[in-house]
C-alpha positions in Angstrom: 0.0 0.0 0.0 1.0 3.7 -0.3 -0.4 5.4 2.8 -4.0 4.2 3.5 -3.0 2.8 6.9 -6.4 2.2 8.4 -7.9 0.3 5.5 -4.7 -1.8 5.2 -4.7 -2.7 8.9 -8.4 -3.7 8.8 -7.7 -6.0 5.8 -4.6 -7.4 7.5 -6.5 -8.3 10.6 -9.5 -9.7 8.7 -7.3 -12.0 6.6 -4.7 -12.9 9.2 -1.7 -11.8 7.0 1.9 -12.2 8.2 3.4 -9.3 6.4 2.4 -5.9 5.0 4.5 -3.2 3.2 3.9 0.5 2.9 5.8 2.8 0.6 5.3 5.7 3.0 7.6 5.2 6.0 5.5 7.5 8.3 2.4 5.5 7.4 4.4 2.3 8.1 5.2 3.5 11.6 1.5 4.1 12.2 0.7 0.6 10.9 3.2 -0.9 13.4 1.3 0.7 16.2 -2.0 -0.6 15.0 -1.0 -4.2 14.1 0.0 -7.0 16.5 3.7 -7.9 16.8 3.0 -11.1 14.8 2.6 -8.9 11.6 5.8 -7.8 10.0 5.6 -4.3 8.6 8.1 -3.4 5.7 8.5 0.2 4.6 9.8 2.3 1.7 10.2 1.3 -1.9 12.7 -1.3 -0.6 10.0 -2.9 1.5 7.4 -2.9 -1.3 9.9 -4.4 -3.7 10.9 -7.0 -1.2 7.2 -7.9 -0.8 6.8 -8.2 -4.5 9.8 -10.6 -4.6 8.1 -13.1 -2.4 7.7 -16.6 -4.0 3.9 -16.6 -4.7 1.5 -17.5 -7.4 0.2 -14.1 -8.3 1.3 -10.5 -7.6 -1.4 -7.9 -8.3 0.3 -4.5 -8.8 -2.2 -1.8 -8.2 0.3 1.0 -7.3 -0.2 4.5 -8.7 2.4 6.0 -11.0 5.7 4.7 -12.2 6.7 3.8 -8.6 5.3 0.4 -9.5 8.1 -0.4 -12.0 10.6 -1.9 -9.6 8.0 -4.1 -7.8 6.8 -5.3 -11.2 10.3 -6.3 -12.3 10.9 -7.9 -8.9 7.8 -10.0 -9.2 8.6 -11.1 -12.7 12.1 -12.1 -11.8 10.7 -14.1 -8.8 8.7 -16.1 -11.4 5.2 -14.9 -10.2 2.4 -14.2 -12.5 1.9 -10.4 -12.5 -1.6 -9.1 -12.6 -0.9 -5.6 -13.8 -3.1 -2.7 -12.8 -0.2 -0.4 -12.7 0.0 0.5 -16.3 2.7 3.1 -15.7 5.3 0.5 -14.9 4.9 -1.1 -18.3 4.7 2.2 -20.1 7.9 3.7 -18.6 9.7 0.4 -18.3 8.8 -0.7 -21.8 11.5 -3.1 -23.1 12.7 -3.8 -19.5 9.4 -5.2 -18.5 8.8 -7.1 -21.7 12.2 -8.6 -21.6 11.7 -9.7 -18.0 8.4 -11.4 -18.6 8.0 -15.0 -19.8 5.1 -15.6 -22.2 1.8 -15.4 -20.3 3.5 -14.1 -17.1 1.9 -10.6 -17.5 -1.9 -10.6 -17.1 -3.7 -7.2 -17.6 -6.1 -5.9 -15.0 -7.3 -2.7 -16.8 -10.8 -3.4 -18.2 -9.7 -2.5 -21.7 -6.7 -4.8 -21.8 -8.5 -7.6 -20.0 -11.2 -7.3 -22.7 -8.7 -7.5 -25.5 -7.0 -10.5 -23.9 -10.3 -12.3 -23.8 -11.3 -11.4 -27.3 -7.9 -12.5 -28.7 -8.7 -16.1 -27.6 -11.2 -16.2 -30.4 -8.6 -16.5 -33.1 -4.9 -17.0 -34.0 -2.4 -14.1 -33.8 -1.9 -14.2 -37.5 -5.6 -13.5 -38.0 -5.7 -10.3 -36.1 -6.2 -7.2 -38.2 -6.9 -4.5 -35.5 -7.3 -4.0 -31.8 -9.9 -1.4 -30.8 -9.6 0.3 -27.4 -12.8 1.9 -26.2 -12.9 5.2 -24.2 -15.8 6.6 -22.2 -14.8 10.1 -23.4 -14.6 11.3 -19.8 -16.6 14.2 -18.3 -15.9 16.5 -21.2 -17.0 14.5 -24.2 -18.4 16.9 -26.8 -16.6 19.9 -25.4 -14.7 22.2 -27.6 -11.1 23.4 -27.0 -12.6 26.8 -25.9 -14.9 25.0 -23.4 -12.0 23.3 -21.7 -10.3 26.6 -20.9 -12.8 27.3 -18.1 -13.4 23.8 -16.5 -12.8 23.4 -12.8 -11.1 20.7 -10.7 -14.5 19.7 -9.4 -15.9 19.3 -12.9 -12.8 17.3 -14.1 -13.1 14.9 -11.1 -16.8 14.1 -11.9 -16.3 11.1 -14.2 -19.6 9.9 -15.6 -18.9 6.2 -15.4 -16.0 5.2 -13.2 -15.1 5.9 -9.6 -11.3 6.3 -9.5 -8.5 8.2 -7.8 -7.9 11.8 -8.5 -4.9 11.4 -10.8 -6.5 8.6 -12.9 -9.7 10.6 -13.1 -7.9 13.7 -14.5 -6.0 11.5 -16.9 -9.4 10.2 -18.1 -10.7 13.8 -18.5 -7.7 14.8 -20.6 -7.7 11.4 -22.4 -4.0 10.9 -21.4 -4.9 7.6 -20.0 -6.2 6.4 -23.3 -2.9 7.3 -25.0 -1.1 5.4 -22.2 -3.4 2.4 -22.8 -2.5 2.4 -26.5 1.2 2.1 -25.5 0.2 -0.7 -23.0 -1.8 -2.5 -25.7 1.2 -2.4 -28.1 3.6 -3.8 -25.4 1.2 -6.4 -24.0 0.1 -7.9 -27.3 2.9 -7.0 -29.8 0.5 -5.3 -32.2 1.9 -2.3 -34.2 0.6 1.1 -33.3 -1.0 1.6 -36.7 -3.2 -1.4 -36.0 -4.5 0.0 -32.7 -7.5 2.3 -32.7 -9.3 4.3 -30.1 -13.1 4.7 -30.3 -15.2 6.7 -27.9 -18.0 4.6 -26.3 -19.7 6.6 -23.5 -21.7 3.7 -21.9 -18.5 1.8 -21.0 -20.2 -1.5 -21.8 -18.0 -2.6 -24.7 -14.5 -2.7 -23.1 -12.5 -3.7 -26.1 -12.8 -5.3 -29.5 -10.6 -7.3 -31.9 -11.2 -7.2 -35.6 -9.9 -10.2 -37.5 -8.6 -10.4 -41.0 -12.0 -11.6 -42.4 -13.8 -8.5 -41.0 -15.3 -10.3 -38.0 -15.2 -8.3 -34.8 -15.2 -10.0 -31.4 -16.2 -7.6 -28.5 -16.3 -8.1 -24.8 -19.3 -6.6 -23.1 -20.1 -6.2 -19.3 -21.2 -3.5 -16.9 -18.5 -1.0 -15.9 -17.4 -3.0 -12.8 -13.8 -3.7 -12.1 -14.5 -6.9 -10.1 -14.7 -8.9 -13.3 -11.2 -8.0 -14.7 -9.7 -8.3 -11.3 -11.1 -11.7 -10.7 -10.0 -12.9 -14.1 -6.5 -11.6 -13.6 -6.2 -13.5 -10.3 -7.4 -16.8 -11.8 -6.4 -16.4 -15.5 -7.4 -18.1 -17.7 -10.1 -19.6 -15.5 -13.4 -17.8 -14.8 -15.3 -17.9 -11.5 -19.1 -17.9 -11.3 -20.9 -14.8 -10.1 -17.7 -12.6 -9.8 -19.5 -9.4 -10.7 -22.8 -8.0 -11.9 -24.1 -9.2 -15.3 -25.8 -7.5 -18.1 -29.6 -7.1 -18.0 -30.6 -7.8 -21.6 -34.3 -7.2 -20.8 -33.7 -3.5 -20.4 -33.5 -1.2 -23.4 -30.0 0.0 -23.8 -28.2 2.2 -26.4 -24.6 1.6 -27.3 -22.9 4.6 -28.9 -19.6 4.7 -30.8 -17.9 8.0 -31.8 -14.6 9.0 -33.3 -12.0 10.5 -31.0 -11.8 14.3 -31.2 -8.0 14.4 -31.5 -7.9 18.2 -31.8 -9.7 18.8 -28.5 -7.9 16.0 -26.7 -4.3 16.0 -28.1 -2.9 13.9 -25.2 -3.7 10.6 -27.0 -1.6 11.4 -30.0 1.1 12.8 -27.8 1.3 9.6 -25.8 1.3 7.4 -28.9 4.1 9.5 -30.4 6.2 9.0 -27.3 5.4 5.3 -27.4 6.5 5.0 -31.0 9.8 6.7 -30.1 10.2 4.2 -27.2 13.4 4.7 -25.1 12.9 7.4 -22.4 10.1 9.2 -24.2 7.2 7.4 -22.5 8.8 8.0 -19.1 9.1 11.7 -19.9 5.5 11.9 -21.1 4.3 10.1 -17.9 6.3 12.2 -15.5 5.5 15.5 -17.1 1.9 14.6 -17.2 1.9 13.8 -13.5 3.5 17.1 -12.6 1.0 19.0 -14.8 -2.0 17.1 -13.3 -0.7 17.8 -9.7 -0.4 21.5 -10.6 -4.0 21.5 -11.9 -5.3 19.7 -8.9 -3.6 22.4 -6.8 -5.3 25.0 -9.0 -1.9 26.5 -10.0 -2.8 26.1 -13.8 -5.9 25.5 -15.8 -7.1 22.2 -17.3 -6.1 23.2 -20.8 -2.6 23.9 -19.6 -2.0 20.2 -18.9 -1.3 19.1 -22.5 0.6 22.4 -23.2 3.0 21.6 -20.3 3.5 18.0 -21.5 4.1 19.1 -25.1 6.6 21.7 -24.0 8.6 19.1 -22.0 8.5 16.6 -24.8 9.8 19.2 -27.2 12.9 19.8 -25.0 13.6 16.1 -24.5 16.4 14.2 -26.3 15.3 10.6 -26.4 17.8 7.9 -25.3 17.5 4.1 -25.0 16.5 2.5 -21.7 19.1 0.0 -20.6 18.2 -0.3 -16.9 15.9 1.2 -14.2 18.3 4.0 -13.6 17.8 5.3 -17.1 14.0 5.5 -16.4 14.5 7.2 -13.0 16.9 9.8 -14.5 14.5 10.5 -17.4 11.7 11.0 -15.0 13.7 13.3 -12.7 14.7 15.4 -15.8 11.1 15.5 -16.9 9.8 16.6 -13.5 12.4 19.4 -13.3 11.6 20.5 -16.9 7.8 20.4 -16.1 8.5 22.5 -13.0 10.3 25.1 -15.1 7.5 25.2 -17.7 4.8 25.4 -14.9 6.7 28.2 -13.2 6.9 30.2 -16.4 3.2 29.7 -17.0 2.3 30.7 -13.5 4.5 33.8 -13.7 3.0 34.8 -17.0 -0.5 34.3 -15.6 0.3 36.4 -12.5 1.7 39.2 -14.7 -1.5 39.1 -16.8 -3.6 39.3 -13.7 -1.5 42.2 -12.4 -2.0 44.0 -15.7 -5.7 43.5 -15.5 -5.8 44.9 -12.0 -3.8 48.0 -13.1 
């Protein structure tokens, strides 16, 4: 866990676990005070990585951000199946993660990639023409670029379909998450970028589709409920009965599909361009986006500034190959510093503009 001590301790007591780990050392001290002496509490990234290195059947990595990279690599090296909900570790780690994974060792948890994995079982790899990733469109589907200039943090956090953490929800609103999911799709399934398409589907019932060479399309449908992909990742490829809610086919339902508005939501193409470059570019995209999102959540910049900050950082970046984890960490540190400078310049410019207006 990161820092949610109370919930972690309740779960540890309920299931009688022997060991827990918290990335936040202060939170870990709090957990030690709440848990009996029989429960070992590990702390810091070293503790989390040590936990992921345990010889177990399945490690589910649901960490937020690229902090999940080292635990992902540790679990893969330990021989565990990795149920991956931490898309950032695959995106920034790229070739490192793919090289460390045996065939079938990485199992996706994200609803879109779980759907694609299920649909791909309907045919041979040589028969696949396209993978289609669906997107809800977020809270600003149908907005124009001008409309986005005035949206608030509260509006951006009001996702119409999913209940998620703040950063993931903002990434859904900017559509950055969908660009990241295209990178993840490419790395998980080995399909070229030009054969991966994003389609807006506001109902979030169709989670992914595979188009085969004969034109047949196999889609995975289910209510927007993460219990199903989580269950499937834990028991892949076996299914459990009654894992989640099922579709009610007696109710009238409309399934809409729309093209992605790439002009209004440029983060998708920005992420895919970084993915095509590979190397350190995806890590730079991810880190710059995290810094921009944090600034927006703190109301230091506007919503429309998020892609502008990321674009400015990517323009300054000189892409290099990723040989080890240190390359990723250094690229992220550079990107965060560069984003800080860009954000500082934007904040100063806005302050000067406001001063001029007051005068």
